[in-house]
C-alpha positions as CSV (number, residue, x, y, z in Angstrom):
1,M,6.5,-17.3,22.7
2,D,5.0,-15.9,26.0
3,D,4.3,-12.3,26.8
4,E,7.6,-11.9,28.8
5,E,9.6,-13.0,25.8
6,R,7.7,-10.8,23.4
7,S,8.1,-7.7,25.6
8,G,11.9,-8.1,26.0
9,R,13.5,-5.6,23.6
10,S,16.9,-4.2,23.0
11,P,17.5,-0.4,23.4
12,E,17.4,-0.2,19.6
13,Q,14.0,-2.0,19.5
14,K,12.5,0.4,22.0
15,R,13.0,3.3,19.6
16,P,9.8,3.7,17.6
17,C,11.7,4.5,14.5
18,H,15.1,5.5,13.2
19,E,14.9,9.2,12.4
20,T,16.5,10.5,9.2
21,T,16.8,13.8,7.6
22,S,15.2,14.3,4.2
23,N,17.6,15.0,1.3
24,G,17.9,15.0,-1.5
25,L,-9.2,-0.9,-17.6
26,R,-11.7,0.6,-20.0
27,N,-15.1,0.5,-18.3
28,G,-14.8,1.9,-14.8
29,F,-11.4,3.0,-15.4
30,H,-9.9,7.8,-20.3
31,G,-7.4,9.2,-22.4
32,P,-3.7,9.6,-21.6
33,Q,-2.7,12.2,-19.1
34,T,0.9,12.9,-18.2
35,Q,2.3,13.5,-14.8
36,S,5.8,13.6,-13.5
37,S,6.8,10.8,-11.2
38,A,8.5,11.1,-7.9
39,A,12.2,11.9,-8.3
40,G,15.0,9.6,-7.4
41,E,16.0,6.0,-8.1
42,E,15.3,2.8,-6.2
43,S,17.1,-0.5,-6.5
44,S,16.4,-3.7,-4.6
45,S,18.6,-6.6,-5.2
46,G,16.9,-9.3,-7.2
47,G,17.7,-13.0,-7.3
48,G,15.9,-16.2,-7.5
49,S,14.3,-17.8,-10.4
50,S,12.8,-17.0,-13.7
51,S,11.0,-18.2,-16.8
52,S,10.9,-16.4,-20.1
53,G,7.6,-15.3,-21.4
54,G,6.1,-12.2,-23.1
55,G,8.7,-9.5,-22.6
56,G,10.6,-11.4,-20.0
57,G,13.6,-12.6,-22.0
58,S,14.5,-16.0,-23.4
59,H,17.0,-18.7,-22.5
60,N,16.1,-21.2,-25.2
61,G,17.0,-24.1,-22.9
62,S,20.6,-23.1,-22.3
63,S,22.0,-23.5,-18.8
64,V,24.8,-21.8,-17.0
65,E,26.9,-24.9,-17.5
66,D,26.3,-24.9,-21.2
67,L,27.3,-21.3,-21.6
68,A,30.3,-21.7,-19.4
69,G,31.4,-24.7,-21.4
70,E,31.2,-22.8,-24.6
71,V,33.7,-20.2,-23.3
72,A,35.9,-22.6,-21.3
73,G,36.1,-25.0,-24.2
74,G,38.1,-22.6,-26.3
75,Q,35.3,-20.8,-28.0
76,Q,36.0,-17.4,-26.5
77,A,37.4,-16.3,-29.9
78,A,34.3,-17.4,-31.7
79,Y,32.1,-15.6,-29.1
80,S,34.1,-12.4,-29.7
81,V,33.2,-12.3,-33.4
82,L,29.5,-12.9,-33.0
83,S,27.2,-10.1,-34.0
84,P,26.2,-7.7,-31.3
85,A,22.6,-9.1,-31.4
86,K,23.8,-12.7,-30.9
87,R,26.1,-11.7,-28.1
88,C,23.2,-9.8,-26.5
89,R,21.0,-13.0,-26.7
90,M,23.8,-15.1,-25.2
91,Q,24.2,-12.6,-22.3
92,R,20.4,-12.6,-21.8
93,R,20.4,-16.4,-21.7
94,R,23.3,-16.4,-19.2
95,M,21.4,-13.9,-17.0
96,D,18.2,-15.9,-17.2
97,S,19.6,-19.3,-16.9
98,G,19.7,-19.2,-13.1
99,R,16.1,-17.9,-13.0
100,R,14.2,-20.5,-14.9
101,N,11.2,-20.3,-12.6
102,R,10.6,-16.6,-13.0
103,P,6.9,-16.0,-14.0
104,P,6.1,-14.7,-17.5
105,F,5.1,-11.1,-17.9
106,P,2.9,-9.2,-17.0
107,W,3.5,-9.1,-13.2
108,F,0.6,-8.0,-11.1
109,G,-0.6,-8.1,-7.5
110,M,-4.1,-7.3,-6.5
111,D,-5.9,-6.4,-3.3
112,I,-9.6,-6.3,-3.7
113,G,-11.0,-4.6,-0.7
114,G,-14.5,-3.6,0.3
115,T,-14.2,-0.1,-1.0
116,L,-11.1,0.1,-3.3
117,V,-9.2,-2.3,-5.5
118,K,-5.5,-1.8,-5.3
119,L,-3.3,-3.0,-8.1
120,V,0.5,-3.0,-8.4
121,Y,2.1,-3.6,-11.8
122,F,5.8,-4.1,-12.6
123,E,6.8,-2.4,-15.9
124,P,10.1,-3.7,-17.2
125,V,12.3,-1.0,-18.6
126,D,15.2,-3.2,-19.7
127,I,13.4,-4.8,-22.6
128,T,15.7,-5.2,-25.6
129,A,14.7,-4.3,-29.2
130,E,14.5,-8.1,-29.9
131,E,12.3,-8.7,-27.0
132,E,10.0,-5.9,-28.0
133,Q,9.8,-7.2,-31.5
134,E,8.9,-10.7,-30.2
135,E,6.5,-9.5,-27.6
136,V,2.9,-10.6,-28.2
137,E,0.6,-7.8,-29.1
138,N,-1.8,-8.0,-26.2
139,L,1.0,-7.9,-23.7
140,K,2.4,-4.9,-25.3
141,S,-1.0,-3.3,-25.4
142,I,-1.5,-3.9,-21.6
143,R,1.9,-2.4,-20.7
144,K,1.4,0.7,-22.9
145,Y,-2.2,1.2,-21.7
146,L,-1.3,1.1,-18.0
147,T,1.9,3.1,-18.2
148,S,0.9,5.9,-20.6
149,N,-2.2,6.9,-18.6
150,V,-2.7,8.3,-15.1
151,A,-6.5,8.0,-15.3
152,Y,-8.6,5.1,-16.5
153,G,-12.2,6.0,-17.3
154,N,-13.9,8.1,-14.6
155,T,-12.7,6.3,-11.5
156,G,-9.3,4.5,-12.1
157,I,-6.2,6.4,-10.9
158,R,-2.5,5.6,-11.2
159,D,-0.8,7.2,-8.2
160,V,2.2,8.4,-10.1
161,H,3.7,10.1,-7.0
162,L,4.0,6.6,-5.4
163,E,5.9,4.9,-8.3
164,L,9.0,3.0,-7.2
165,R,11.6,3.6,-9.9
166,N,14.5,1.6,-11.3
167,M,13.9,-1.5,-9.1
168,T,15.7,-4.7,-9.9
169,I,13.5,-7.7,-9.2
170,C,14.2,-11.2,-10.3
171,G,17.0,-10.0,-12.6
172,R,14.8,-7.5,-14.4
173,T,14.9,-3.7,-14.0
174,G,11.7,-1.7,-14.0
175,N,9.2,0.5,-12.3
176,L,6.5,-0.5,-9.8
177,H,3.2,1.2,-10.5
178,F,0.3,1.7,-8.1
179,I,-3.2,1.8,-9.4
180,R,-6.6,2.0,-7.6
181,F,-10.3,2.1,-8.5
182,P,-13.5,1.6,-6.6
183,T,-14.6,-2.0,-6.0
184,H,-18.0,-1.3,-7.5
185,D,-16.2,-1.0,-10.9
186,M,-14.6,-4.5,-10.5
187,L,-16.8,-6.0,-13.3
188,G,-15.6,-3.4,-15.7
189,F,-12.0,-4.3,-14.9
190,I,-12.7,-8.0,-15.5
191,Q,-14.4,-7.2,-18.8
192,M,-11.3,-5.2,-19.8
193,G,-9.2,-8.3,-19.1
194,R,-11.5,-10.3,-21.3
195,D,-11.4,-7.8,-24.1
196,K,-7.6,-7.6,-24.0
197,N,-7.5,-11.4,-24.1
198,F,-5.5,-11.5,-20.9
199,S,-6.1,-15.2,-20.4
200,S,-3.9,-15.9,-23.5
201,L,-0.8,-14.7,-21.6
202,H,-0.9,-17.7,-19.3
203,T,0.0,-15.6,-16.3
204,T,-1.1,-16.1,-12.7
205,L,-3.2,-13.5,-11.1
206,C,-2.3,-13.3,-7.4
207,A,-5.1,-11.6,-5.4
208,T,-5.9,-10.9,-1.8
209,G,-8.7,-9.2,0.1
210,G,-12.3,-10.3,0.4
211,G,-13.0,-9.5,-3.2
212,A,-10.6,-12.3,-4.3
213,Y,-13.3,-14.7,-3.0
214,K,-16.3,-12.5,-3.9
215,F,-15.3,-12.0,-7.6
216,E,-13.5,-15.4,-8.2
217,N,-16.4,-16.8,-10.2
218,D,-16.7,-13.6,-12.3
219,F,-13.0,-13.8,-13.2
220,R,-13.4,-17.4,-14.3
221,T,-16.7,-17.1,-16.2
222,I,-16.2,-13.6,-17.8
223,A,-12.5,-13.5,-18.5
224,D,-11.4,-17.2,-18.3
225,L,-9.0,-16.3,-15.5
226,E,-8.1,-18.2,-12.3
227,L,-7.2,-16.3,-9.2
228,H,-4.5,-17.5,-6.8
229,K,-6.1,-16.3,-3.6
230,L,-4.0,-15.2,-0.7
231,D,-4.6,-14.3,3.0
232,E,-4.9,-10.5,3.2
233,L,-3.0,-10.1,6.5
234,D,-0.1,-12.2,5.4
235,C,0.1,-10.1,2.3
236,L,-0.2,-6.9,4.3
237,I,2.8,-7.7,6.5
238,R,5.0,-9.0,3.8
239,G,4.3,-6.1,1.5
240,L,4.9,-3.5,4.2
241,L,8.2,-5.0,5.3
242,Y,9.4,-5.2,1.7
243,V,8.5,-1.6,0.8
244,D,10.0,-0.3,4.0
245,R,13.2,-2.3,3.3
246,V,13.7,-1.0,-0.2
247,G,12.7,2.5,0.6
248,F,10.9,5.2,-1.4
249,N,13.2,6.2,-4.3
250,G,16.1,6.9,-2.0
251,Q,14.0,8.3,0.9
252,P,12.6,6.4,3.9
253,E,9.1,4.9,3.5
254,G,8.0,5.9,7.0
255,Y,7.3,9.2,8.7
256,Y,5.9,10.7,11.9
257,F,4.9,14.2,13.1
258,S,7.1,16.2,15.3
259,N,5.4,18.3,18.0
260,P,2.2,16.2,17.8
261,S,0.7,18.0,20.8
262,E,0.3,21.0,18.5
263,P,-1.3,19.6,15.3
264,D,-1.5,23.0,13.6
265,S,2.3,23.4,13.8
266,S,3.4,19.8,13.7
267,V,5.8,18.9,10.9
268,K,6.1,15.7,8.9
269,Q,9.5,14.0,9.5
270,P,10.9,11.0,7.6
271,C,12.0,7.8,9.5
272,S,12.7,4.2,8.8
273,L,11.4,1.2,10.7
274,D,14.8,-0.1,12.0
275,N,14.3,-3.2,14.1
276,P,10.5,-3.0,13.4
277,F,9.5,-5.8,15.8
278,P,7.4,-5.9,17.8
279,M,4.9,-3.4,16.4
280,L,1.2,-2.8,16.5
281,L,0.0,-2.6,13.0
282,V,-3.3,-0.7,12.6
283,N,-4.8,-1.3,9.1
284,I,-7.6,1.2,8.4
285,G,-9.6,0.3,5.4
286,S,-13.4,-0.1,5.1
287,G,-13.1,-1.5,8.6
288,V,-10.1,-1.7,10.9
289,S,-7.8,-4.6,12.0
290,M,-5.2,-4.3,14.6
291,L,-2.3,-6.8,14.6
292,A,0.5,-7.5,17.1
293,V,3.4,-8.3,14.9
294,Y,6.4,-10.0,16.5
295,S,8.2,-11.1,13.3
296,K,7.5,-11.5,9.6
297,D,6.0,-14.9,10.4
298,D,4.6,-14.4,13.9
299,Y,1.6,-12.1,14.3
300,K,-1.9,-12.2,15.7
301,R,-5.0,-10.1,15.2
302,V,-5.6,-8.5,18.5
303,T,-8.9,-6.9,17.7
304,G,-10.6,-4.6,15.2
305,T,-13.5,-2.3,14.8
306,S,-16.3,-2.0,12.2
307,L,-16.0,1.8,12.4
308,G,-13.4,2.6,9.7
309,G,-13.0,4.4,6.4
310,G,-16.2,2.9,5.0
311,T,-18.1,4.2,8.0
312,F,-16.6,7.7,7.5
313,L,-17.6,7.8,3.9
314,G,-21.0,6.2,4.4
315,L,-22.0,8.6,7.1
316,C,-20.7,11.6,5.2
317,C,-22.7,10.6,2.2
318,L,-25.7,10.2,4.4
319,L,-25.3,13.5,6.4
320,T,-23.9,15.8,3.7
321,G,-24.9,14.3,0.3
322,C,-21.2,14.1,-0.8
323,Q,-20.3,11.6,-3.5
324,S,-16.7,10.7,-2.9
325,F,-14.0,10.3,-0.3
326,E,-12.2,13.3,-1.7
327,E,-15.3,15.4,-1.4
328,A,-15.9,14.3,2.1
329,L,-12.3,15.2,3.2
330,D,-12.6,18.5,1.4
331,M,-15.7,19.3,3.4
332,A,-14.2,18.1,6.6
333,A,-11.2,20.4,6.1
334,K,-13.5,23.4,6.1
335,G,-15.7,22.4,9.1
336,D,-15.6,22.8,12.9
337,S,-16.3,19.5,14.8
338,T,-17.0,21.4,18.1
339,N,-20.3,22.6,16.6
340,A,-21.5,19.0,16.7
341,D,-19.4,17.4,19.5
342,K,-19.9,18.1,23.2
343,L,-16.6,18.8,24.9
344,V,-15.5,18.3,28.5
345,K,-15.7,22.1,29.0
346,D,-19.3,22.1,27.8
347,I,-20.1,19.8,30.8
348,Y,-17.6,21.0,33.4
349,G,-17.0,24.6,32.4
350,G,-13.3,23.8,32.0
351,D,-10.8,20.9,32.5
352,Y,-11.7,17.8,34.5
353,G,-8.4,18.1,36.5
354,R,-8.7,15.0,38.6
355,F,-8.4,12.7,35.6
356,G,-6.3,15.0,33.5
357,L,-9.0,15.6,30.9
358,Q,-8.6,18.9,29.1
359,G,-11.6,21.0,28.5
360,S,-11.0,20.7,24.8
361,A,-11.3,16.9,24.9
362,V,-14.4,15.4,23.2
363,A,-16.8,14.1,25.9
364,S,-19.7,13.1,23.5
365,S,-19.3,12.8,19.8
366,F,-22.3,14.6,18.1
367,G,-23.5,15.4,21.6
368,H,-24.7,18.9,20.6
369,M,-27.0,17.3,18.0
370,M,-29.6,16.6,20.7
371,S,-30.4,20.3,20.6
372,K,-32.8,21.3,17.8
373,E,-31.2,24.8,17.8
374,K,-27.8,23.3,17.2
375,R,-29.1,21.0,14.5
376,D,-30.7,23.9,12.7
377,S,-27.4,25.9,12.6
378,I,-25.0,23.0,11.8
379,S,-23.3,23.1,8.4
380,K,-22.5,20.1,6.2
381,E,-18.8,20.9,6.6
382,D,-19.2,20.7,10.4
383,L,-20.9,17.4,10.1
384,A,-18.1,16.0,7.9
385,R,-15.5,17.2,10.3
386,A,-17.2,15.7,13.3
387,T,-17.6,12.4,11.5
388,L,-13.9,12.3,10.7
389,V,-12.9,13.2,14.3
390,T,-15.3,10.6,15.7
391,I,-14.0,7.8,13.5
392,T,-10.3,8.8,14.0
393,N,-10.6,9.2,17.7
394,N,-12.2,5.8,18.1
395,I,-9.4,4.1,16.1
396,G,-6.8,6.0,18.1
397,S,-8.3,5.0,21.4
398,I,-8.5,1.3,20.6
399,A,-5.0,1.3,19.2
400,R,-3.6,2.9,22.3
401,M,-5.3,0.3,24.6
402,C,-4.1,-2.5,22.4
403,A,-0.5,-1.2,22.5
404,V,-0.6,-1.0,26.3
405,N,-2.2,-4.5,26.7
406,E,0.4,-6.0,24.3
407,R,3.3,-4.0,25.8
408,I,4.2,-2.7,22.3
409,E,5.7,0.8,21.9
410,R,5.7,1.0,18.1
411,V,2.3,1.8,16.6
412,V,2.1,1.9,12.8
413,F,-1.0,3.1,11.0
414,V,-1.7,2.1,7.3
415,G,-4.7,1.8,5.0
416,N,-6.4,3.9,2.4
417,F,-8.4,5.8,5.0
418,L,-5.2,7.8,5.5
419,R,-4.8,8.6,1.8
420,I,-4.7,12.4,1.3
421,N,-6.0,12.6,4.9
422,T,-3.6,14.7,6.8
423,L,-6.3,15.7,9.3
424,S,-6.6,12.1,10.5
425,T,-2.8,11.4,10.5
426,K,-2.3,14.4,12.7
427,L,-5.2,13.5,15.0
428,L,-3.8,10.0,15.4
429,A,-0.4,11.4,16.2
430,Y,-1.9,13.8,18.7
431,A,-4.0,11.0,20.3
432,M,-1.1,8.6,20.7
433,D,1.1,11.3,22.2
434,Y,-1.5,12.8,24.5
435,W,-3.1,9.6,26.0
436,S,0.3,7.9,26.4
437,K,1.9,10.9,28.0
438,G,4.5,11.0,25.2
439,Q,5.3,7.2,25.4
440,L,3.8,6.3,22.1
441,R,4.6,7.8,18.7
442,A,2.3,7.2,15.8
443,L,4.1,6.1,12.7
444,F,2.8,6.2,9.1
445,L,3.9,4.9,5.7
446,E,3.8,6.6,2.3
447,H,2.2,3.7,0.4
448,E,-0.6,3.5,3.0
449,G,-3.1,1.2,1.3
450,Y,-1.0,-0.7,-1.2
451,F,0.9,-3.1,1.0
452,G,-1.6,-6.0,0.5
453,A,-1.3,-5.7,-3.3
454,V,2.5,-5.6,-2.9
455,G,2.3,-8.8,-0.8
456,A,0.3,-10.5,-3.5
457,F,2.8,-9.3,-6.1
458,L,5.6,-10.8,-4.1
459,E,3.8,-14.1,-3.9
460,L,3.8,-14.2,-7.7
461,L,7.6,-14.0,-7.5
462,K,8.0,-16.4,-4.5
463,M,10.4,-18.6,-6.4
464,S,12.9,-15.8,-6.2
465,D,15.5,-16.3,-3.5
466,D,16.2,-12.7,-2.8
467,L,13.7,-10.0,-3.5
């Protein structure tokens, strides 16, 4: 496909998004904490194939034809007098018979990044009393452990507000949970898998991200587990498109900011990615990758930058002594970046009118730090804010140039750098709007950093015909 073909778009495709109104596991991971989940229900049609295992139902070798023959052969009367338990088993076999390739429970997808490990877990909620009775003890233990806690040890977190509820996948109804913990606790997670005898469940662990390669031998030698390794960008795109399609418990997955030129008063607005192609997908993790995506199977990595979320946190730890991403963002929210950055007005005394540069634009990030007097008066909060602005502006600038070069009008930002980071999302929205003179709108997604893990989860279920 040449550039002319790729740039040809229908009027619908030129809209950045479809606007809608809003309505209506041990080490390195502690005790149960309760927290309410996001309201609403979500259902995506499931199809495809299945295999019984763990809590996943049982078909005992019966086929659709066998069951149909029992009824069509004059045995309807006999069926009607069966006990409720037997009828339930027959109905379960009928439901499962067309899904013989469905993987056994538990269903996981993992994205092992440079800073965070992201894990998605499907919790079946349609388990019958018989299934629960037959469920092996370690499978039951894993399910209860993951779903009854919102914190695991000192660093593991289940993002309850992101839970996708009442989804139907591969013929089973359940909730999709989103869990994260720092990559430096990966060995603790693997040891937990060993202690819970995870390898006895004969499940496949689908994993993506660089850590799927880095920790592959540890999974094998410590927990006797084999990883099915997947390309992280394939998983990212597949997971993103899937979650956007099913929505967020009845609400759109996407959003943008109205009035982006006034960040202090801009308001978050929901939207869906109708006709999403082409789009520039900016994935901000430890580093940054920028992808031109023309279809679910046609994309290219345009460029990237090593200055990403890992850079922000690393510099903040160095400059301020903070210990976590949350602490760094909290400090940045209280700081003033102009005490560290040299602005256009600091050089010109005002705007640089010839080129449309406002006096408030940053001319030199950390430019004031050349002055000893300025260094002596700078606060840690100012340094954190300047670091955040520097990293965010750099990402926004590169993204805009890529969008222009690729002739793409839809720019979507994802990645864990944006988690609880309204400062950066509003800065990116402002940058896209300002530098494109209103032609580009920055779009964001609620499940920011989990799409790679979702893509790995979908790979586990790839035998299904209709997720």
